[in-house]
C-alpha positions in Angstrom: -26.7 67.2 -56.1 -26.0 66.4 -59.8 -27.0 62.8 -60.3 -25.8 62.6 -63.9 -22.4 60.9 -63.0 -24.1 58.8 -60.3 -26.8 57.4 -62.5 -25.3 54.1 -63.5 -24.1 53.2 -60.0 -27.4 54.2 -58.5 -29.2 51.9 -61.0 -26.9 49.0 -60.1 -27.4 49.5 -56.4 -31.2 50.0 -56.3 -32.8 48.5 -59.4 -33.8 45.4 -57.3 -35.1 47.4 -54.3 -38.7 46.3 -53.8 -39.7 47.2 -50.2 -41.8 50.2 -51.2 -43.4 49.1 -54.4 -46.5 47.5 -53.0 -47.2 50.5 -50.8 -46.9 53.1 -53.7 -48.9 50.9 -56.0 -51.7 50.7 -53.4 -52.0 54.5 -52.9 -51.6 55.1 -56.7 -54.3 52.6 -57.6 -56.7 54.2 -55.1 -56.2 57.6 -56.8 -59.0 58.7 -59.1 -56.7 60.7 -61.4 -53.2 61.2 -62.6 -50.2 60.6 -60.3 -46.9 62.6 -60.1 -43.8 60.9 -58.8 -41.1 63.2 -57.6 -37.5 62.1 -57.8 -38.2 59.4 -60.3 -34.5 58.4 -60.7 -34.0 55.6 -63.2 -37.7 54.8 -63.3 -37.9 51.9 -60.7 -41.2 53.0 -59.2 -42.5 54.9 -62.3 -42.2 51.7 -64.5 -43.8 49.5 -61.9 -46.8 51.8 -61.6 -47.1 52.2 -65.3 -47.2 48.4 -65.7 -50.1 48.3 -63.3 -52.1 50.8 -65.5 -51.5 53.9 -63.4 -51.4 57.3 -65.3 -48.0 58.3 -63.8 -45.6 61.1 -64.7 -42.1 61.0 -63.3 -40.2 64.2 -62.4 -36.4 63.9 -62.2 -33.7 66.6 -62.3 -31.0 64.5 -63.8 -31.0 64.1 -67.6 -28.8 61.0 -67.4 -31.2 59.4 -64.9 -34.1 60.0 -67.3 -32.0 58.6 -70.2 -31.3 55.5 -68.1 -35.0 55.1 -67.2 -36.1 55.3 -70.8 -33.4 52.7 -71.8 -34.6 50.3 -69.2 -38.3 50.9 -70.1 -37.6 50.4 -73.8 -35.9 47.1 -73.1 -39.2 45.8 -71.6 -41.4 47.4 -74.2 -42.6 50.4 -72.1 -42.7 54.1 -72.7 -42.6 56.3 -69.6 -43.8 59.8 -69.1 -40.8 61.5 -67.7 -40.2 65.3 -67.2 -36.9 66.9 -66.3 -37.2 69.4 -63.5 -36.5 70.3 -59.9 -39.2 69.9 -57.3 -38.7 73.4 -56.0 -39.2 75.1 -59.4 -40.9 72.9 -61.9 -44.2 74.1 -63.4 -46.7 71.8 -65.1 -50.1 72.7 -66.4 -51.5 69.4 -65.2 -52.9 69.0 -61.7 -52.6 65.6 -60.0 -54.8 63.5 -57.6 -51.7 62.2 -55.9 -48.0 63.1 -55.6 -45.5 60.6 -54.3 -41.9 61.1 -53.3 -40.4 57.6 -52.8 -37.1 56.5 -51.4 -35.9 59.6 -49.5 -36.5 62.1 -52.4 -37.1 65.0 -50.0 -33.7 64.4 -48.4 -32.2 66.4 -51.3 -33.7 69.6 -49.9 -31.0 71.0 -47.6 -32.4 74.1 -45.9 -35.8 75.0 -44.4 -36.4 77.4 -47.3 -35.8 74.7 -49.9 -38.0 72.3 -48.0 -40.9 74.7 -47.6 -40.6 75.9 -51.2 -40.7 72.4 -52.6 -43.7 71.3 -50.5 -45.6 74.4 -51.4 -44.9 73.8 -55.1 -46.0 70.2 -54.8 -49.2 71.3 -53.1 -49.8 73.7 -55.9 -49.7 70.8 -58.4 -52.4 68.9 -56.5 -56.1 69.1 -57.1 -58.1 70.4 -54.0 -57.9 67.6 -51.4 -55.2 65.8 -53.4 -53.0 63.3 -51.5 -49.3 63.3 -50.9 -47.3 60.2 -49.8 -43.6 59.8 -49.2 -41.0 58.0 -47.1 -37.8 59.0 -45.3 -35.3 56.9 -43.5 -34.7 57.4 -39.8 -31.4 59.1 -38.9 -29.3 56.1 -37.8 -25.9 55.8 -39.4 -22.8 53.6 -39.4 -19.5 54.5 -37.8 -18.5 57.9 -39.3 -15.1 58.7 -40.9 -14.4 55.0 -41.4 -14.1 53.2 -44.8 -16.7 50.5 -44.9 -17.6 47.7 -47.4 -21.2 46.7 -46.8 -21.3 43.7 -49.1 -21.9 45.5 -52.4 -19.9 43.6 -55.0 -20.8 43.5 -58.7 -19.5 40.9 -61.1 -19.5 41.8 -64.9 -19.7 39.4 -67.8 -16.1 40.3 -68.8 -14.8 38.9 -65.5 -14.2 42.2 -63.8 -15.3 42.8 -60.2 -16.5 46.1 -58.7 -16.5 46.7 -55.0 -18.3 49.6 -53.4 -16.7 51.2 -50.3 -18.1 54.2 -48.5 -17.2 56.8 -45.9 -19.9 58.8 -44.0 -19.5 62.2 -42.5 -22.1 63.6 -40.2 -22.9 67.3 -39.8 -25.2 67.3 -36.8 -25.8 71.1 -36.8 -27.2 71.1 -40.4 -28.6 67.5 -40.1 -26.5 66.5 -43.1 -25.1 63.1 -43.8 -22.5 63.0 -46.6 -21.6 59.6 -48.1 -18.4 59.3 -50.2 -18.4 56.3 -52.4 -15.2 54.7 -53.6 -16.0 52.4 -56.5 -13.1 50.0 -57.2 -13.2 47.9 -60.4 -10.6 45.1 -60.7 -10.0 43.7 -64.2 -9.3 40.0 -64.7 -5.6 40.9 -65.1 -5.5 42.7 -61.8 -5.7 46.3 -63.0 -7.6 48.5 -60.5 -9.5 51.7 -61.4 -11.4 53.8 -58.9 -14.4 56.2 -59.3 -15.5 58.6 -56.6 -19.0 59.9 -55.9 -20.3 62.2 -53.1 -23.9 62.1 -51.9 -25.2 64.5 -49.3 -28.6 64.1 -47.8 -30.5 66.2 -45.2 -32.3 64.0 -42.7 -35.5 64.8 -40.7 -37.2 64.0 -37.5 -40.8 63.1 -37.4 -42.3 66.2 -35.8 -40.1 68.5 -38.0 -41.8 66.9 -41.0 -45.2 67.3 -39.5 -44.7 71.0 -38.9 -43.3 71.5 -42.4 -46.3 69.9 -43.9 -48.7 72.1 -41.9 -46.8 75.3 -42.9 -46.9 74.2 -46.6 -50.7 73.8 -46.5 -51.2 70.0 -45.8 -53.3 68.2 -43.2 -51.6 66.6 -40.2 -50.2 63.4 -41.7 -50.7 59.8 -40.9 -47.3 58.5 -40.0 -46.3 54.8 -39.9 -43.0 53.0 -39.3 -43.2 50.6 -42.2 -44.7 50.3 -45.6 -47.1 47.7 -44.2 -48.7 50.3 -41.9 -47.2 49.4 -38.5 -46.5 52.1 -35.8 -43.5 54.3 -35.9 -41.2 52.8 -33.2 -37.6 53.0 -32.0 -36.6 50.1 -34.2 -38.4 51.3 -37.4 -36.2 51.8 -40.4 -38.5 54.3 -42.3 -41.0 56.9 -41.7 -44.0 56.8 -44.1 -46.2 59.8 -44.4 -49.6 60.2 -46.0 -51.5 63.5 -46.0 -53.9 65.7 -48.1 -53.7 69.2 -49.4 -55.9 71.6 -47.5 
């Protein structure tokens, strides 16, 4: 997916998301060397780790996402190490003690070949025994093919109002969930404009991920159902994986 057009909306939606920050800060601060973040987006996790003194490089395929991340960092007096590249094909001379893929980054790999290729590439960028940590959401979705407003309303200083509506379509055969966003902005005078974005993600089951990791050269992972370390249960919202390169 090309995130260039989606960058500003993404930033508005998730800049205040904090659920995973303490977890990734913990694993990064325990690393004894540099950290690579895959799917850095607009720098939410990258900037947080950098503020805590972590030697972190963010990898992101979208030029606009990187631009937005640097704008946000500069506003707070930071400079981030960000590299444009795709997790399947990027090549860096540096090797890392830890790779992290927060906030469903691996869900932008749509086929088994893409998944395995990316995991093998990430392992190749780890030092021997280097660690890999990531999270994925569990495949539970809202009512498909129905326009929904889930409480996302943005108010701008000029008095305009933006409401975010979405429609989800579920391809069970390919394990794809496609979310179509309809972003409606109403000006104070009543004029309405609409922007449209499409996001497709490929979801996973727990044991599918475990097999993929083993094929890609990683240890059997530790799997939890929360960022605080609780067990993976029926009601869990995320799957959190931690493993090492063999």
